[in-house]
Structures are given as C-alpha cells and as structure tokens.
N, CA, C and O atoms as CSV, one atom per row, in Angstrom:
chain,resi,resn,atom,element,x,y,z
A,1,MET,N,N,-28.673,2.487,0.472
A,1,MET,CA,C,-28.100,3.092,1.603
A,1,MET,C,C,-27.763,2.223,2.663
A,1,MET,O,O,-28.612,1.389,2.977
A,2,THR,N,N,-26.593,2.255,3.334
A,2,THR,CA,C,-26.282,1.371,4.388
A,2,THR,C,C,-26.121,2.166,5.645
A,2,THR,O,O,-25.267,3.049,5.729
A,3,PHE,N,N,-26.992,1.841,6.694
A,3,PHE,CA,C,-26.997,2.533,7.911
A,3,PHE,C,C,-26.689,1.532,9.000
A,3,PHE,O,O,-26.972,0.344,8.846
A,4,CYS,N,N,-26.115,1.990,10.096
A,4,CYS,CA,C,-25.932,1.211,11.235
A,4,CYS,C,C,-27.223,0.860,11.834
A,4,CYS,O,O,-28.108,1.715,11.858
A,5,SER,N,N,-27.419,-0.288,12.312
A,5,SER,CA,C,-28.804,-0.773,12.904
A,5,SER,C,C,-29.114,0.018,14.173
A,5,SER,O,O,-30.258,0.400,14.420
A,6,ASP,N,N,-28.057,0.258,14.983
A,6,ASP,CA,C,-28.273,0.991,16.319
A,6,ASP,C,C,-28.260,2.427,16.180
A,6,ASP,O,O,-28.448,3.098,17.195
A,7,VAL,N,N,-28.058,3.023,15.024
A,7,VAL,CA,C,-27.944,4.464,14.862
A,7,VAL,C,C,-29.085,4.978,14.031
A,7,VAL,O,O,-29.360,4.422,12.967
A,8,GLU,N,N,-29.761,6.011,14.468
A,8,GLU,CA,C,-30.825,6.660,13.648
A,8,GLU,C,C,-30.286,7.353,12.464
A,8,GLU,O,O,-29.345,8.133,12.612
A,9,PRO,N,N,-30.786,7.143,11.330
A,9,PRO,CA,C,-30.193,7.822,10.138
A,9,PRO,C,C,-30.352,9.297,10.196
A,9,PRO,O,O,-31.389,9.790,10.641
A,10,LEU,N,N,-29.332,10.044,9.750
A,10,LEU,CA,C,-29.335,11.496,9.881
A,10,LEU,C,C,-30.165,12.140,8.733
A,10,LEU,O,O,-30.028,11.734,7.579
A,11,CYS,N,N,-31.006,13.120,9.042
A,11,CYS,CA,C,-31.783,13.761,7.985
A,11,CYS,C,C,-31.585,15.318,8.043
A,11,CYS,O,O,-31.448,15.897,9.120
A,12,ILE,N,N,-31.578,15.940,6.885
A,12,ILE,CA,C,-31.475,17.311,6.820
A,12,ILE,C,C,-32.661,17.725,5.845
A,12,ILE,O,O,-32.653,17.319,4.683
A,13,SER,N,N,-33.547,18.431,6.264
A,13,SER,CA,C,-34.782,18.867,5.490
A,13,SER,C,C,-35.426,17.611,4.876
A,13,SER,O,O,-35.875,17.672,3.732
A,14,GLY,N,N,-35.484,16.537,5.553
A,14,GLY,CA,C,-36.105,15.433,4.975
A,14,GLY,C,C,-35.264,14.492,4.154
A,14,GLY,O,O,-35.671,13.370,3.853
A,15,ALA,N,N,-34.109,14.950,3.801
A,15,ALA,CA,C,-33.178,14.136,2.962
A,15,ALA,C,C,-32.244,13.319,3.831
A,15,ALA,O,O,-31.571,13.891,4.688
A,16,HIS,N,N,-32.169,11.986,3.648
A,16,HIS,CA,C,-31.294,11.157,4.455
A,16,HIS,C,C,-29.904,11.314,4.039
A,16,HIS,O,O,-29.628,11.404,2.843
A,17,LEU,N,N,-28.952,11.356,5.009
A,17,LEU,CA,C,-27.511,11.434,4.656
A,17,LEU,C,C,-26.971,10.084,4.656
A,17,LEU,O,O,-27.329,9.276,5.514
A,18,VAL,N,N,-26.130,9.788,3.744
A,18,VAL,CA,C,-25.485,8.405,3.651
A,18,VAL,C,C,-24.328,8.377,4.635
A,18,VAL,O,O,-23.478,9.265,4.699
A,19,VAL,N,N,-24.357,7.314,5.381
A,19,VAL,CA,C,-23.255,7.066,6.406
A,19,VAL,C,C,-22.058,6.307,5.602
A,19,VAL,O,O,-22.235,5.259,4.980
A,20,CYS,N,N,-20.865,6.963,5.704
A,20,CYS,CA,C,-19.792,6.392,5.080
A,20,CYS,C,C,-18.726,5.847,6.110
A,20,CYS,O,O,-18.357,6.610,7.003
A,21,TYR,N,N,-18.248,4.663,6.041
A,21,TYR,CA,C,-17.350,4.087,6.923
A,21,TYR,C,C,-15.879,4.307,6.602
A,21,TYR,O,O,-14.999,4.167,7.452
A,22,SER,N,N,-15.642,4.665,5.305
A,22,SER,CA,C,-14.310,4.986,4.956
A,22,SER,C,C,-14.381,6.070,3.812
A,22,SER,O,O,-15.360,6.118,3.068
A,23,VAL,N,N,-13.392,6.879,3.701
A,23,VAL,CA,C,-13.305,7.920,2.687
A,23,VAL,C,C,-11.864,8.106,2.231
A,23,VAL,O,O,-10.901,8.000,2.991
A,24,ARG,N,N,-11.785,8.395,0.916
A,24,ARG,CA,C,-10.448,8.715,0.387
A,24,ARG,C,C,-10.229,10.184,0.379
A,24,ARG,O,O,-11.059,10.951,-0.109
A,25,ASP,N,N,-9.071,10.593,0.939
A,25,ASP,CA,C,-8.695,11.974,0.987
A,25,ASP,C,C,-7.252,12.076,0.535
A,25,ASP,O,O,-6.375,11.506,1.184
A,26,LEU,N,N,-6.974,12.770,-0.539
A,26,LEU,CA,C,-5.658,12.908,-1.104
A,26,LEU,C,C,-4.923,11.607,-1.319
A,26,LEU,O,O,-3.710,11.509,-1.130
A,27,GLY,N,N,-5.716,10.578,-1.731
A,27,GLY,CA,C,-5.127,9.283,-2.066
A,27,GLY,C,C,-5.037,8.369,-0.966
A,27,GLY,O,O,-4.628,7.227,-1.175
A,28,VAL,N,N,-5.397,8.767,0.267
A,28,VAL,CA,C,-5.245,7.911,1.437
A,28,VAL,C,C,-6.609,7.532,1.927
A,28,VAL,O,O,-7.424,8.428,2.145
A,29,ILE,N,N,-6.930,6.234,2.124
A,29,ILE,CA,C,-8.209,5.842,2.627
A,29,ILE,C,C,-8.195,5.846,4.159
A,29,ILE,O,O,-7.376,5.214,4.826
A,30,VAL,N,N,-9.183,6.623,4.663
A,30,VAL,CA,C,-9.317,6.745,6.183
A,30,VAL,C,C,-10.660,6.206,6.551
A,30,VAL,O,O,-11.690,6.641,6.037
A,31,ASN,N,N,-10.640,5.196,7.503
A,31,ASN,CA,C,-11.833,4.547,8.012
A,31,ASN,C,C,-12.467,5.327,9.264
A,31,ASN,O,O,-11.951,6.349,9.715
A,32,ASP,N,N,-13.531,4.800,9.738
A,32,ASP,CA,C,-14.262,5.513,10.782
A,32,ASP,C,C,-13.522,5.365,12.110
A,32,ASP,O,O,-13.720,6.157,13.032
A,33,SER,N,N,-12.645,4.319,12.203
A,33,SER,CA,C,-11.828,4.204,13.462
A,33,SER,C,C,-10.494,4.890,13.324
A,33,SER,O,O,-9.709,4.788,14.266
A,34,LEU,N,N,-10.170,5.539,12.316
A,34,LEU,CA,C,-8.904,6.256,11.966
A,34,LEU,C,C,-7.735,5.380,11.945
A,34,LEU,O,O,-6.632,5.800,12.295
A,35,THR,N,N,-7.938,4.122,11.530
A,35,THR,CA,C,-6.714,3.205,11.398
A,35,THR,C,C,-6.544,3.029,9.865
A,35,THR,O,O,-7.510,2.876,9.117
A,36,PRO,N,N,-5.282,3.060,9.456
A,36,PRO,CA,C,-4.889,2.967,8.038
A,36,PRO,C,C,-4.926,1.527,7.460
A,36,PRO,O,O,-4.460,1.312,6.342
A,37,SER,N,N,-5.457,0.572,8.185
A,37,SER,CA,C,-5.521,-0.840,7.714
A,37,SER,C,C,-6.187,-1.010,6.381
A,37,SER,O,O,-5.684,-1.723,5.513
A,38,SER,N,N,-7.259,-0.394,6.218
A,38,SER,CA,C,-8.041,-0.521,4.994
A,38,SER,C,C,-7.208,0.084,3.814
A,38,SER,O,O,-7.260,-0.436,2.699
A,39,HIS,N,N,-6.463,1.155,4.061
A,39,HIS,CA,C,-5.538,1.702,3.009
A,39,HIS,C,C,-4.515,0.718,2.732
A,39,HIS,O,O,-4.235,0.488,1.556
A,40,PHE,N,N,-3.912,0.100,3.682
A,40,PHE,CA,C,-2.823,-0.922,3.409
A,40,PHE,C,C,-3.391,-1.989,2.587
A,40,PHE,O,O,-2.792,-2.342,1.571
A,41,ALA,N,N,-4.457,-2.515,2.924
A,41,ALA,CA,C,-5.142,-3.592,2.175
A,41,ALA,C,C,-5.315,-3.216,0.706
A,41,ALA,O,O,-4.979,-3.967,-0.210
A,42,LYS,N,N,-5.852,-2.020,0.534
A,42,LYS,CA,C,-6.112,-1.568,-0.873
A,42,LYS,C,C,-4.821,-1.349,-1.721
A,42,LYS,O,O,-4.731,-1.774,-2.873
A,43,ILE,N,N,-3.843,-0.673,-1.100
A,43,ILE,CA,C,-2.579,-0.361,-1.915
A,43,ILE,C,C,-1.718,-1.616,-2.106
A,43,ILE,O,O,-0.972,-1.711,-3.081
A,44,THR,N,N,-1.815,-2.560,-1.198
A,44,THR,CA,C,-1.041,-3.818,-1.327
A,44,THR,C,C,-1.617,-4.757,-2.437
A,44,THR,O,O,-0.907,-5.446,-3.170
A,45,THR,N,N,-2.949,-4.711,-2.480
A,45,THR,CA,C,-3.626,-5.437,-3.459
A,45,THR,C,C,-3.314,-4.829,-4.950
A,45,THR,O,O,-3.088,-5.559,-5.915
A,46,ILE,N,N,-3.330,-3.544,-5.008
A,46,ILE,CA,C,-2.949,-2.924,-6.212
A,46,ILE,C,C,-1.413,-3.212,-6.558
A,46,ILE,O,O,-1.054,-3.429,-7.716
A,47,ALA,N,N,-0.601,-3.201,-5.554
A,47,ALA,CA,C,0.864,-3.355,-5.782
A,47,ALA,C,C,1.067,-4.773,-6.230
A,47,ALA,O,O,1.828,-4.978,-7.175
A,48,HIS,N,N,0.448,-5.782,-5.628
A,48,HIS,CA,C,0.564,-7.140,-6.089
A,48,HIS,C,C,0.140,-7.351,-7.461
A,48,HIS,O,O,0.744,-8.151,-8.176
A,49,GLN,N,N,-0.956,-6.624,-7.916
A,49,GLN,CA,C,-1.441,-6.658,-9.378
A,49,GLN,C,C,-0.343,-6.034,-10.202
A,49,GLN,O,O,-0.012,-6.608,-11.239
A,50,ARG,N,N,0.213,-4.991,-9.868
A,50,ARG,CA,C,1.285,-4.398,-10.702
A,50,ARG,C,C,2.491,-5.233,-10.761
A,50,ARG,O,O,3.132,-5.280,-11.811
A,51,VAL,N,N,2.842,-5.871,-9.761
A,51,VAL,CA,C,4.110,-6.824,-9.719
A,51,VAL,C,C,3.754,-7.992,-10.816
A,51,VAL,O,O,4.595,-8.381,-11.626
A,52,ASN,N,N,2.476,-8.488,-10.760
A,52,ASN,CA,C,2.086,-9.638,-11.677
A,52,ASN,C,C,2.129,-9.062,-13.100
A,52,ASN,O,O,2.651,-9.731,-13.992
A,53,ILE,N,N,1.626,-7.899,-13.344
A,53,ILE,CA,C,1.650,-7.327,-14.704
A,53,ILE,C,C,3.093,-7.099,-15.145
A,53,ILE,O,O,3.449,-7.363,-16.293
A,54,LEU,N,N,3.918,-6.608,-14.225
A,54,LEU,CA,C,5.315,-6.433,-14.649
A,54,LEU,C,C,6.004,-7.734,-15.062
A,54,LEU,O,O,6.725,-7.835,-16.054
A,55,LEU,N,N,5.726,-8.679,-14.242
A,55,LEU,CA,C,6.438,-9.986,-14.580
A,55,LEU,C,C,5.874,-10.685,-15.778
A,55,LEU,O,O,6.573,-11.472,-16.417
A,56,LEU,N,N,4.664,-10.432,-16.096
A,56,LEU,CA,C,4.048,-10.996,-17.328
A,56,LEU,C,C,4.406,-10.163,-18.531
A,56,LEU,O,O,4.557,-10.710,-19.624
A,57,SER,N,N,4.550,-8.841,-18.376
A,57,SER,CA,C,4.833,-8.008,-19.508
A,57,SER,C,C,6.286,-8.145,-20.092
A,57,SER,O,O,6.489,-8.125,-21.306
A,58,PHE,N,N,7.251,-8.280,-19.193
A,58,PHE,CA,C,8.601,-8.248,-19.642
A,58,PHE,C,C,8.922,-9.722,-20.021
A,58,PHE,O,O,8.794,-10.630,-19.199
A,59,THR,N,N,9.353,-9.930,-21.320
A,59,THR,CA,C,9.876,-11.269,-21.743
A,59,THR,C,C,11.290,-11.473,-21.279
A,59,THR,O,O,11.750,-12.604,-21.121
A,60,SER,N,N,11.970,-10.391,-21.064
A,60,SER,CA,C,13.374,-10.485,-20.628
A,60,SER,C,C,13.310,-10.865,-19.109
A,60,SER,O,O,12.408,-10.417,-18.402
A,61,ARG,N,N,14.241,-11.665,-18.639
A,61,ARG,CA,C,14.359,-12.075,-17.307
A,61,ARG,C,C,15.575,-11.395,-16.657
A,61,ARG,O,O,16.078,-11.826,-15.619
A,62,ASP,N,N,16.025,-10.305,-17.318
A,62,ASP,CA,C,17.132,-9.575,-16.749
A,62,ASP,C,C,16.773,-8.883,-15.406
A,62,ASP,O,O,15.908,-8.012,-15.330
A,63,VAL,N,N,17.444,-9.299,-14.436
A,63,VAL,CA,C,17.061,-8.894,-13.044
A,63,VAL,C,C,17.182,-7.345,-12.898
A,63,VAL,O,O,16.355,-6.752,-12.205
A,64,ALA,N,N,18.163,-6.687,-13.514
A,64,ALA,CA,C,18.420,-5.256,-13.395
A,64,ALA,C,C,17.114,-4.533,-13.948
A,64,ALA,O,O,16.593,-3.613,-13.317
A,65,ILE,N,N,16.607,-5.004,-15.175
A,65,ILE,CA,C,15.453,-4.392,-15.707
A,65,ILE,C,C,14.216,-4.494,-14.902
A,65,ILE,O,O,13.455,-3.538,-14.751
A,66,LEU,N,N,14.010,-5.762,-14.345
A,66,LEU,CA,C,12.845,-5.972,-13.495
A,66,LEU,C,C,12.880,-5.202,-12.227
A,66,LEU,O,O,11.848,-4.721,-11.759
A,67,VAL,N,N,14.105,-5.065,-11.624
A,67,VAL,CA,C,14.173,-4.312,-10.328
A,67,VAL,C,C,13.887,-2.909,-10.696
A,67,VAL,O,O,13.120,-2.289,-9.959
A,68,LYS,N,N,14.433,-2.271,-11.811
A,68,LYS,CA,C,14.162,-0.959,-12.113
A,68,LYS,C,C,12.596,-0.722,-12.383
A,68,LYS,O,O,12.032,0.287,-11.957
A,69,ALA,N,N,12.010,-1.596,-13.028
A,69,ALA,CA,C,10.521,-1.551,-13.199
A,69,ALA,C,C,9.793,-1.502,-11.903
A,69,ALA,O,O,8.874,-0.709,-11.700
A,70,PHE,N,N,10.245,-2.413,-10.979
A,70,PHE,CA,C,9.582,-2.517,-9.692
A,70,PHE,C,C,9.771,-1.072,-8.868
A,70,PHE,O,O,8.856,-0.498,-8.278
A,71,VAL,N,N,10.991,-0.663,-8.944
A,71,VAL,CA,C,11.232,0.657,-8.268
A,71,VAL,C,C,10.486,1.789,-8.883
A,71,VAL,O,O,10.137,2.745,-8.191
A,72,THR,N,N,10.227,1.720,-10.171
A,72,THR,CA,C,9.542,2.822,-10.893
A,72,THR,C,C,8.047,2.700,-10.755
A,72,THR,O,O,7.397,3.727,-10.554
A,73,TYR,N,N,7.452,1.543,-10.844
A,73,TYR,CA,C,6.035,1.356,-10.976
A,73,TYR,C,C,5.315,0.840,-9.662
A,73,TYR,O,O,4.127,1.090,-9.460
A,74,VAL,N,N,6.036,0.158,-8.838
A,74,VAL,CA,C,5.366,-0.402,-7.652
A,74,VAL,C,C,5.724,0.346,-6.365
A,74,VAL,O,O,4.841,0.703,-5.585
A,75,ARG,N,N,7.032,0.583,-6.144
A,75,ARG,CA,C,7.464,1.145,-4.936
A,75,ARG,C,C,6.817,2.554,-4.605
A,75,ARG,O,O,6.449,2.847,-3.467
A,76,PRO,N,N,6.710,3.397,-5.688
A,76,PRO,CA,C,6.030,4.700,-5.371
A,76,PRO,C,C,4.591,4.495,-4.816
A,76,PRO,O,O,4.169,5.303,-3.989
A,77,LEU,N,N,3.878,3.539,-5.195
A,77,LEU,CA,C,2.640,3.298,-4.786
A,77,LEU,C,C,2.582,2.935,-3.241
A,77,LEU,O,O,1.698,3.360,-2.497
A,78,LEU,N,N,3.580,2.133,-2.852
A,78,LEU,CA,C,3.701,1.712,-1.464
A,78,LEU,C,C,4.269,2.831,-0.563
A,78,LEU,O,O,4.081,2.812,0.653
A,79,LYS,N,N,4.954,3.787,-1.169
A,79,LYS,CA,C,5.658,4.836,-0.499
A,79,LYS,C,C,4.818,6.181,-0.426
A,79,LYS,O,O,5.139,7.076,0.356
A,80,TYR,N,N,3.771,6.277,-1.244
A,80,TYR,CA,C,3.022,7.541,-1.311
A,80,TYR,C,C,2.449,8.010,-0.038
A,80,TYR,O,O,1.640,7.290,0.546
A,81,ASN,N,N,2.787,9.121,0.431
A,81,ASN,CA,C,2.209,9.688,1.689
A,81,ASN,C,C,2.519,8.934,3.007
A,81,ASN,O,O,1.760,9.023,3.972
A,82,THR,N,N,3.627,8.206,3.027
A,82,THR,CA,C,3.908,7.411,4.199
A,82,THR,C,C,4.178,8.257,5.468
A,82,THR,O,O,4.050,7.781,6.596
A,83,VAL,N,N,4.555,9.524,5.234
A,83,VAL,CA,C,4.715,10.335,6.412
A,83,VAL,C,C,3.352,10.410,7.275
A,83,VAL,O,O,3.382,10.537,8.499
A,84,PHE,N,N,2.276,10.331,6.609
A,84,PHE,CA,C,1.019,10.455,7.376
A,84,PHE,C,C,0.470,9.145,7.758
A,84,PHE,O,O,-0.304,9.109,8.714
A,85,TRP,N,N,0.774,8.061,7.127
A,85,TRP,CA,C,0.094,6.848,7.478
A,85,TRP,C,C,1.091,5.608,7.634
A,85,TRP,O,O,0.792,4.471,7.270
A,86,THR,N,N,2.249,5.943,8.188
A,86,THR,CA,C,3.345,4.877,8.438
A,86,THR,C,C,2.703,3.750,9.221
A,86,THR,O,O,2.062,4.002,10.241
A,87,PRO,N,N,2.864,2.459,8.753
A,87,PRO,CA,C,2.306,1.353,9.437
A,87,PRO,C,C,3.069,1.153,10.784
A,87,PRO,O,O,4.297,1.205,10.852
A,88,TYR,N,N,2.239,0.917,11.866
A,88,TYR,CA,C,2.827,0.715,13.149
A,88,TYR,C,C,2.469,-0.706,13.746
A,88,TYR,O,O,3.082,-1.204,14.689
A,89,LEU,N,N,1.456,-1.275,13.122
A,89,LEU,CA,C,1.126,-2.710,13.548
A,89,LEU,C,C,1.897,-3.696,12.765
A,89,LEU,O,O,2.107,-3.538,11.563
A,90,LYS,N,N,2.343,-4.771,13.479
A,90,LYS,CA,C,3.214,-5.754,12.849
A,90,LYS,C,C,2.439,-6.446,11.629
A,90,LYS,O,O,3.072,-6.812,10.638
A,91,GLY,N,N,1.200,-6.596,11.716
A,91,GLY,CA,C,0.465,-7.236,10.600
A,91,GLY,C,C,0.493,-6.291,9.390
A,91,GLY,O,O,0.626,-6.748,8.254
A,92,ASP,N,N,0.374,-5.031,9.617
A,92,ASP,CA,C,0.333,-3.997,8.456
A,92,ASP,C,C,1.748,-3.959,7.841
A,92,ASP,O,O,1.939,-3.924,6.626
A,93,ILE,N,N,2.720,-3.969,8.766
A,93,ILE,CA,C,4.148,-3.882,8.220
A,93,ILE,C,C,4.395,-5.119,7.410
A,93,ILE,O,O,4.926,-5.023,6.304
A,94,HIS,N,N,4.035,-6.277,7.907
A,94,HIS,CA,C,4.217,-7.557,7.198
A,94,HIS,C,C,3.547,-7.607,5.845
A,94,HIS,O,O,4.069,-8.154,4.874
A,95,THR,N,N,2.320,-6.989,5.823
A,95,THR,CA,C,1.547,-6.931,4.562
A,95,THR,C,C,2.272,-6.097,3.579
A,95,THR,O,O,2.416,-6.494,2.423
A,96,MET,N,N,2.743,-4.943,3.989
A,96,MET,CA,C,3.570,-4.111,3.049
A,96,MET,C,C,4.840,-4.722,2.570
A,96,MET,O,O,5.176,-4.636,1.389
A,97,GLU,N,N,5.545,-5.334,3.468
A,97,GLU,CA,C,6.868,-5.942,3.063
A,97,GLU,C,C,6.634,-7.123,2.160
A,97,GLU,O,O,7.494,-7.459,1.346
A,98,ASN,N,N,5.495,-7.758,2.285
A,98,ASN,CA,C,5.204,-8.983,1.517
A,98,ASN,C,C,5.171,-8.747,0.055
A,98,ASN,O,O,5.403,-9.666,-0.730
A,99,VAL,N,N,4.875,-7.473,-0.358
A,99,VAL,CA,C,4.809,-7.170,-1.737
A,99,VAL,C,C,6.318,-7.339,-2.298
A,99,VAL,O,O,6.572,-8.069,-3.256
A,100,GLN,N,N,7.206,-6.653,-1.661
A,100,GLN,CA,C,8.614,-6.810,-2.190
A,100,GLN,C,C,9.208,-8.112,-2.048
A,100,GLN,O,O,9.974,-8.533,-2.916
A,101,ARG,N,N,8.901,-8.828,-0.963
A,101,ARG,CA,C,9.394,-10.119,-0.625
A,101,ARG,C,C,8.899,-11.070,-1.717
A,101,ARG,O,O,9.680,-11.902,-2.179
A,102,ARG,N,N,7.606,-10.982,-2.161
A,102,ARG,CA,C,7.013,-11.840,-3.217
A,102,ARG,C,C,7.650,-11.547,-4.538
A,102,ARG,O,O,7.902,-12.456,-5.329
A,103,PHE,N,N,7.934,-10.190,-4.808
A,103,PHE,CA,C,8.519,-9.838,-6.103
A,103,PHE,C,C,9.923,-10.454,-6.123
A,103,PHE,O,O,10.213,-11.139,-7.104
A,104,THR,N,N,10.771,-10.296,-5.206
A,104,THR,CA,C,12.133,-10.794,-5.201
A,104,THR,C,C,12.214,-12.293,-5.197
A,104,THR,O,O,13.180,-12.890,-5.672
A,105,LYS,N,N,11.206,-12.874,-4.665
A,105,LYS,CA,C,11.142,-14.462,-4.656
A,105,LYS,C,C,10.931,-14.962,-6.068
A,105,LYS,O,O,11.356,-16.066,-6.411
A,106,ARG,N,N,10.264,-14.143,-6.902
A,106,ARG,CA,C,9.942,-14.619,-8.321
A,106,ARG,C,C,10.963,-14.284,-9.264
A,106,ARG,O,O,10.791,-14.569,-10.449
A,107,LEU,N,N,12.178,-13.617,-8.816
A,107,LEU,CA,C,13.186,-13.210,-9.659
A,107,LEU,C,C,14.235,-14.450,-9.785
A,107,LEU,O,O,14.408,-15.244,-8.860
A,108,PRO,N,N,14.906,-14.525,-11.020
A,108,PRO,CA,C,15.850,-15.579,-11.109
A,108,PRO,C,C,17.220,-15.151,-10.553
A,108,PRO,O,O,18.209,-15.195,-11.284
A,109,ALA,N,N,17.296,-14.754,-9.328
A,109,ALA,CA,C,18.550,-14.430,-8.730
A,109,ALA,C,C,18.479,-14.531,-7.215
A,109,ALA,O,O,17.490,-15.011,-6.662
A,110,GLU,N,N,19.508,-14.086,-6.561
A,110,GLU,CA,C,19.544,-14.182,-5.086
A,110,GLU,C,C,18.488,-13.166,-4.617
A,110,GLU,O,O,17.939,-12.414,-5.422
A,111,ARG,N,N,18.228,-13.157,-3.374
A,111,ARG,CA,C,17.179,-12.360,-2.823
A,111,ARG,C,C,17.642,-10.896,-2.655
A,111,ARG,O,O,18.601,-10.448,-3.283
A,112,ARG,N,N,16.954,-10.209,-1.824
A,112,ARG,CA,C,17.090,-8.708,-1.639
A,112,ARG,C,C,18.505,-8.303,-1.385
A,112,ARG,O,O,18.902,-7.247,-1.879
A,113,THR,N,N,19.348,-9.079,-0.624
A,113,THR,CA,C,20.687,-8.671,-0.390
A,113,THR,C,C,21.542,-8.547,-1.599
A,113,THR,O,O,22.349,-7.622,-1.690
A,114,LYS,N,N,21.397,-9.456,-2.550
A,114,LYS,CA,C,22.111,-9.354,-3.836
A,114,LYS,C,C,21.567,-8.180,-4.755
A,114,LYS,O,O,22.297,-7.517,-5.491
A,115,LEU,N,N,20.305,-8.018,-4.636
A,115,LEU,CA,C,19.677,-6.928,-5.459
A,115,LEU,C,C,19.856,-5.538,-4.880
A,115,LEU,O,O,19.561,-4.555,-5.560
A,116,CYS,N,N,20.319,-5.423,-3.674
A,116,CYS,CA,C,20.605,-4.119,-2.997
A,116,CYS,C,C,19.265,-3.353,-2.842
A,116,CYS,O,O,19.218,-2.139,-3.040
A,117,LEU,N,N,18.226,-4.046,-2.500
A,117,LEU,CA,C,16.883,-3.460,-2.174
A,117,LEU,C,C,16.736,-3.391,-0.743
A,117,LEU,O,O,16.659,-4.447,-0.116
A,118,PRO,N,N,16.687,-2.259,-0.134
A,118,PRO,CA,C,16.382,-2.149,1.287
A,118,PRO,C,C,15.008,-2.443,1.596
A,118,PRO,O,O,14.170,-2.328,0.701
A,119,THR,N,N,14.661,-2.822,2.797
A,119,THR,CA,C,13.207,-3.118,3.130
A,119,THR,C,C,12.388,-1.808,3.056
A,119,THR,O,O,12.897,-0.708,3.272
A,120,LEU,N,N,11.150,-1.984,2.754
A,120,LEU,CA,C,10.246,-0.852,2.693
A,120,LEU,C,C,10.189,-0.094,4.065
A,120,LEU,O,O,10.080,1.131,4.121
A,121,GLU,N,N,10.270,-0.901,5.160
A,121,GLU,CA,C,10.214,-0.312,6.501
A,121,GLU,C,C,11.358,0.597,6.671
A,121,GLU,O,O,11.180,1.728,7.122
A,122,LEU,N,N,12.623,0.129,6.307
A,122,LEU,CA,C,13.822,0.902,6.441
A,122,LEU,C,C,13.701,2.200,5.605
A,122,LEU,O,O,14.127,3.257,6.071
A,123,ARG,N,N,13.139,2.142,4.397
A,123,ARG,CA,C,12.918,3.333,3.606
A,123,ARG,C,C,11.973,4.330,4.225
A,123,ARG,O,O,12.141,5.545,4.118
A,124,ARG,N,N,10.928,3.748,4.905
A,124,ARG,CA,C,9.881,4.666,5.521
A,124,ARG,C,C,10.560,5.361,6.715
A,124,ARG,O,O,10.408,6.567,6.910
A,125,ILE,N,N,11.336,4.551,7.536
A,125,ILE,CA,C,12.077,5.222,8.673
A,125,ILE,C,C,13.011,6.312,8.198
A,125,ILE,O,O,13.076,7.398,8.776
A,126,HIS,N,N,13.756,5.993,7.098
A,126,HIS,CA,C,14.711,6.990,6.551
A,126,HIS,C,C,13.862,8.250,6.129
A,126,HIS,O,O,14.240,9.360,6.502
A,127,SER,N,N,12.774,8.117,5.396
A,127,SER,CA,C,12.065,9.294,4.943
A,127,SER,C,C,11.404,10.059,6.134
A,127,SER,O,O,11.297,11.285,6.097
A,128,ASP,N,N,10.973,9.337,7.163
A,128,ASP,CA,C,10.412,9.966,8.381
A,128,ASP,C,C,11.519,10.806,9.069
A,128,ASP,O,O,11.243,11.925,9.501
A,129,LEU,N,N,12.679,10.323,9.171
A,129,LEU,CA,C,13.796,11.069,9.742
A,129,LEU,C,C,14.227,12.294,8.903
A,129,LEU,O,O,14.670,13.294,9.466
A,130,ILE,N,N,14.107,12.227,7.635
A,130,ILE,CA,C,14.410,13.417,6.740
A,130,ILE,C,C,13.272,14.396,6.967
A,130,ILE,O,O,13.546,15.595,7.010
A,131,VAL,N,N,12.017,13.988,7.115
A,131,VAL,CA,C,10.902,15.040,7.277
A,131,VAL,C,C,11.067,15.698,8.636
A,131,VAL,O,O,10.751,16.882,8.760
A,132,LEU,N,N,11.559,14.980,9.694
A,132,LEU,CA,C,11.723,15.600,10.977
A,132,LEU,C,C,12.909,16.466,10.944
A,132,LEU,O,O,13.238,17.100,11.946
C-alpha cells in the first residue's frame, strides 16, 4: 500500500483504505489533481505502439493503405471521449499531435498536406463544435 507521508491512512472498522492517485473511469484516466496529462501520456504511448505495429505488419508501402490503417486503428484511440478531456496545455497538444506527425514522417510520401490528414487538434475543435 502506498500512502502519503503527511496524511494519516484512512481506516474503516480497522481496515486500511488504499489511497489512489489516479483512476480509470469509462476509459479515461483521471488523477488526483483532475488534469488529463496522465491520460494523454498513456494513450499516446499506446498509439505510438500501434503505429509501430502497423508499419511493421504491412509489407506493402502503399500510402493509401497505411493511412486507412492509421485512421482505423490509431486515430480512434486518440479521439475517444475528447469532448470530456480535450487537451488545453501546449505540451499535451504537442504530445497528441506527435503521434500523427511521427506516423506521416515514416511514410514514403509527402507529409500531411498531400495525405489530406487534418491535424488532430482541428478534428477535436470540429467535434466540440458539433457537440455544442
């Protein structure tokens, strides 16, 4: 059990309660300071792993197939529940955008403009406007 050194552990009927600094609720990680930074770190790590798996799995270097695979398997992970945890810090936005930037950098074609992939931030703004 991990407890804060300056906080007395909570007990109910003699049983110690475990102090949690982050919890996953409906697929979103919320930490004790209510910032989504730990969630961004987790999903971007998983997204980078998925990009690596995609690029290693496909023997074809057809850009259209790789972009469709990215849109199908990686982007939904980065877009899930963005209405509730839209990144507002520049560092978090950069971390999220880095996944797509790194993917397009490894393709044998021009970058995002030729591929017609909008930035993830632009897609989040668009979905936020639709929700409103």
